[in-house]
C-alpha positions as CSV (number, residue, x, y, z in Angstrom):
1,M,-85.7,-114.2,24.7
2,S,-83.5,-113.1,21.9
3,A,-82.0,-110.2,24.1
4,K,-81.3,-112.6,26.9
5,G,-79.5,-114.9,24.5
6,T,-77.4,-112.1,23.1
7,I,-76.4,-111.0,26.6
8,G,-75.4,-114.6,27.4
9,K,-73.2,-114.9,24.4
10,T,-71.6,-111.6,25.2
11,V,-70.8,-112.6,28.7
12,V,-69.4,-115.9,27.5
13,L,-67.2,-114.2,24.9
14,L,-66.0,-111.7,27.6
15,V,-65.2,-114.6,29.8
16,L,-63.4,-116.3,27.0
17,I,-61.5,-113.1,26.1
18,V,-60.4,-112.7,29.8
19,I,-59.2,-116.4,29.9
20,L,-57.3,-115.9,26.7
21,I,-55.6,-112.8,28.0
22,F,-54.9,-114.6,31.3
23,L,-53.5,-117.6,29.5
24,A,-51.5,-115.2,27.2
25,L,-49.9,-113.3,30.1
26,F,-49.3,-116.6,31.9
27,W,-47.5,-117.9,28.8
28,F,-45.5,-114.8,28.1
29,D,-44.4,-114.8,31.8
30,Y,-43.5,-118.4,31.6
31,L,-41.3,-117.7,28.6
32,G,-39.7,-114.7,30.4
33,V,-41.1,-112.1,27.9
34,I,-42.8,-110.3,30.6
35,Q,-42.1,-110.2,34.4
36,A,-45.2,-111.4,36.4
37,K,-43.9,-114.2,38.3
38,K,-45.2,-112.8,41.6
39,F,-48.7,-112.8,40.2
40,F,-48.5,-116.3,38.7
41,S,-46.4,-118.0,41.3
42,P,-49.3,-119.8,42.8
43,V,-50.2,-121.3,39.4
44,Y,-46.5,-122.3,38.9
45,R,-46.5,-124.0,42.2
46,L,-49.9,-125.6,41.4
47,F,-48.6,-127.2,38.2
48,G,-45.0,-127.6,39.3
49,L,-43.7,-125.4,36.5
50,Q,-40.4,-123.5,36.3
51,P,-40.5,-120.4,34.3
52,Q,-37.9,-119.6,31.8
53,T,-35.4,-116.9,32.3
54,S,-35.9,-113.8,30.1
55,V,-33.5,-113.5,27.3
56,T,-33.6,-109.7,27.7
57,A,-32.9,-109.9,31.4
58,T,-30.0,-112.3,30.8
59,S,-28.5,-110.0,28.1
60,E,-28.9,-107.1,30.5
61,T,-27.1,-109.0,33.2
62,V,-24.3,-109.9,30.9
63,V,-23.9,-106.3,29.8
64,E,-24.0,-105.1,33.4
65,A,-21.4,-107.8,34.3
66,D,-19.2,-106.8,31.4
67,L,-19.5,-103.1,32.5
68,D,-18.6,-104.0,36.1
69,A,-15.6,-106.1,34.8
70,D,-14.5,-103.0,32.6
71,R,-14.9,-100.7,35.5
72,L,-12.9,-103.0,37.6
73,A,-10.2,-103.5,35.0
74,K,-10.0,-99.7,34.6
75,R,-9.7,-99.1,38.4
76,L,-7.0,-101.8,38.6
77,E,-5.1,-100.2,35.7
78,S,-5.5,-96.8,37.4
79,L,-4.2,-98.3,40.6
80,D,-1.3,-99.8,38.9
81,L,-0.4,-96.5,37.2
82,R,-0.7,-94.8,40.6
83,K,1.5,-97.4,42.1
84,Q,4.1,-96.9,39.4
85,E,4.0,-93.2,39.9
86,L,4.4,-93.4,43.6
87,D,7.4,-95.9,43.0
88,K,9.0,-93.5,40.7
89,R,8.5,-90.5,43.1
90,E,10.0,-92.8,45.9
91,S,12.9,-93.6,43.7
92,D,13.4,-89.8,42.9
93,I,13.2,-88.9,46.5
94,H,15.9,-91.6,47.4
95,T,18.1,-90.2,44.5
96,K,17.6,-86.7,45.8
97,E,18.4,-87.8,49.4
98,A,21.6,-89.4,48.2
99,E,22.6,-86.3,46.3
100,F,21.8,-84.1,49.3
101,E,23.8,-86.3,51.6
102,Q,26.8,-86.1,49.2
103,I,26.5,-82.4,49.0
104,A,26.3,-82.2,52.8
105,Q,29.3,-84.4,53.1
106,E,31.2,-82.2,50.6
107,L,30.2,-79.0,52.5
108,E,31.3,-80.6,55.8
109,E,34.7,-81.5,54.3
110,R,35.0,-78.0,52.9
111,K,34.0,-76.6,56.3
112,A,36.6,-78.8,58.0
113,S,39.3,-77.8,55.4
114,Q,38.4,-74.0,55.9
115,E,38.5,-74.4,59.7
116,E,41.9,-76.1,59.3
117,R,43.1,-73.3,57.1
118,E,41.9,-70.7,59.6
119,K,43.6,-72.5,62.4
120,T,46.9,-72.6,60.4
121,F,46.6,-69.0,59.5
122,E,45.8,-68.0,63.1
123,A,48.8,-70.1,64.3
124,I,51.0,-68.4,61.7
125,Q,49.6,-65.0,62.6
126,K,50.2,-65.6,66.3
127,Q,53.7,-66.9,65.6
128,Y,54.3,-63.7,63.6
129,E,52.8,-61.6,66.3
130,D,54.9,-63.4,69.0
131,K,58.1,-62.8,67.0
132,D,57.2,-59.3,66.2
133,K,56.5,-58.6,70.0
134,A,59.8,-60.3,70.8
135,F,61.8,-58.1,68.3
136,A,60.0,-55.1,69.6
137,D,61.0,-56.0,73.2
138,I,64.5,-56.5,72.2
139,A,64.6,-53.3,70.2
140,N,63.3,-51.3,73.1
141,N,65.7,-53.0,75.6
142,L,68.6,-52.3,73.3
143,Y,67.4,-48.7,72.8
144,S,67.7,-48.1,76.5
145,M,71.3,-49.3,76.6
146,P,74.5,-47.7,75.7
147,P,75.2,-48.2,72.0
148,K,78.3,-50.3,72.6
149,N,76.4,-52.7,75.0
150,A,73.6,-52.9,72.5
151,V,76.0,-53.8,69.7
152,E,77.6,-56.6,71.7
153,I,74.3,-58.2,72.1
154,L,73.5,-57.7,68.4
155,L,76.8,-59.3,67.3
156,K,75.8,-62.5,69.0
157,M,72.7,-62.8,66.8
158,D,72.6,-64.0,63.3
159,D,72.2,-61.6,60.4
160,Q,68.5,-62.0,59.9
161,D,67.7,-61.5,63.6
162,V,69.9,-58.3,63.5
163,I,68.1,-57.0,60.4
164,N,64.6,-57.7,62.1
165,V,65.6,-55.9,65.3
166,I,67.0,-52.8,63.4
167,R,63.9,-52.6,61.2
168,K,61.7,-52.9,64.3
169,E,63.7,-50.2,66.2
170,K,63.3,-47.9,63.2
171,E,59.6,-48.6,63.2
172,L,59.1,-48.0,66.8
173,S,61.2,-44.8,66.7
174,G,59.0,-43.5,63.9
175,E,55.8,-44.3,65.8
176,L,57.3,-42.8,69.1
177,R,58.8,-39.8,67.2
178,R,62.3,-40.5,68.7
179,V,65.7,-40.6,67.3
180,S,66.5,-44.0,65.8
181,M,69.6,-45.8,67.1
182,A,70.0,-48.1,64.1
183,A,72.7,-46.0,62.5
184,T,74.6,-45.7,65.7
185,W,74.5,-49.4,66.2
186,L,75.9,-50.0,62.8
187,Q,78.7,-47.6,63.4
188,F,79.8,-49.5,66.4
189,M,79.8,-52.7,64.6
190,P,82.8,-54.2,62.7
191,P,82.9,-52.6,59.3
192,E,82.6,-56.0,57.5
193,R,79.6,-57.1,59.6
194,A,78.0,-53.7,59.3
195,A,78.3,-53.8,55.5
196,V,76.7,-57.2,55.3
197,I,73.8,-56.1,57.5
198,E,73.2,-52.9,55.5
199,R,73.4,-54.9,52.2
200,K,70.9,-57.5,53.4
201,T,68.6,-54.9,54.8
202,T,68.3,-53.1,51.5
203,T,68.2,-56.3,49.2
204,K,65.9,-58.6,51.4
205,P,62.3,-58.2,52.1
206,V,60.9,-57.8,55.6
207,S,61.1,-61.2,57.4
208,L,60.7,-62.3,60.9
209,E,62.4,-65.7,60.2
């Protein structure tokens, strides 16, 4: 009888302990200290209770929210810096393009100026060659004439043309290894004109003008 009574008391105590544990868990879950809402949700619905939100969970949520905000702010700052860098690069590119365009324009102007100088030089050279050829033709024609006839033609020219013809005749005679007629032509000229031609020939540089 005594043993049965002891067993009964023990069972009652165990039941009470389980009830107390259940109530403690229910209370801690209601306060938000532990997370067992799925387990106790039928009880909440039965009594129409709304469990409190855990302080720890709230703090963690706030911390996570702050971290997300910090990450977002850093990303926005990084994007802003990247945008500034791209804007600067774009500005530098536009500046370089303007410089390159200016250099290209200057080179084009120099090229045009160089081409103009080359054309002028070619024109002068052609003019010189044309005059040189003309004086060579005159010298050859006069060389084939009797000296008196040649002198008559020379006397109709101005002094510079006579000088150019005589110089060209001497040059051709040297190249063709023939006797020059320049001295003979001067002998057939009036002394005054011959003296002027000889003086100008020795004092003036070669000219085709």
